[in-house]
N, C-alpha and C positions, 0 to 999 in steps of 0.2 A: 371479080371486082375489075377484073385490069385485062379487057380481053383482046384488047387492039395494044398486042405491046407495043406495038412501033411507033403510035399517038402516043401513048404511055412514055417510053422513052425523048420523042420529040421535043412532048412538054415539059418532060424534067430537065433534060438541055438546055432547052429556051430560057423557064426559070433561072439553072443555073445560070446563062450567059445574061439577063439581067442585072441580077445578083453581083456579077464582077465586074458590067459596065459604071453599075453603081457604085458599088466597091473604087473601083479606079476611079471614079471624079469624086469621090469622097475623099480618098487618098492625095490626089493633083490638090485640090480646097484646102487642105490641109500641111500638103509639104510634106507629107510624110513618105521616105521608102515604100516601094512595090510589091518586095520581095515577100512578107508575109500573105499577100493575097496565093499562094499557092496551093494554102491548104483550106482554102474555102470550098472546094467540092468536098474535102474530109468533111468539113463541117457539117454538109448535108449526109453525110452517110453516117459517122460514128456520134456524133454530140448531138442530135436532130433524135434519133436512135435512144442517146442513153437519158437524155427529157426525159421521149415519150414514155419510159420504161417509170423511173420514177412519178409523175403525174399516172399511170398505172396505179401505181405503190401507192401511194398517196389516196390515189380515189379507192382502192378497195378496203387502206386503212379508215378513211375517213367512214366507209359503209359497214365495215365491221362494229364499228363504235371503241377502236381502242385511238386514247390519247398517246400517243407519243412524246416526250418528254424531250426540253432542251437538254444539248447535250454540256451541262454546263462544266468548268473546270474547281474544285473544291482548293476551297483560298486558307493558307496554310499562317498565310504572312513570312513564311521567313525568307524572304529575298534578298540576297546580301548585292546593293551597288558598289558597283571598284570607286576608290578613294579619286577624289573628282579634282583635278588640278585646282591651286588655287593662285586667286587673279587678287595682282595685287592694287590696293584701293590709291584713287587719286589721290594726289598732294590738297 
């Protein structure tokens, strides 16, 4: 599939550089600190692969005809709120 490894690595690096430049520009426009951008390459390697795994699992589940329920919380109605400070009424 990727016979030319050097070409593949150069293309991947070029895409990463373009993403970094766009992110730098966006952070500059918003006046944000640039410190979080160090994690951008990790997003390519880790988070994207995790999303591919989730997508494959969802497709296989749909193909097999399984229905996955929403993970709902059981409502019990026994939540206790802390006492609220009383606010003096205006005269």
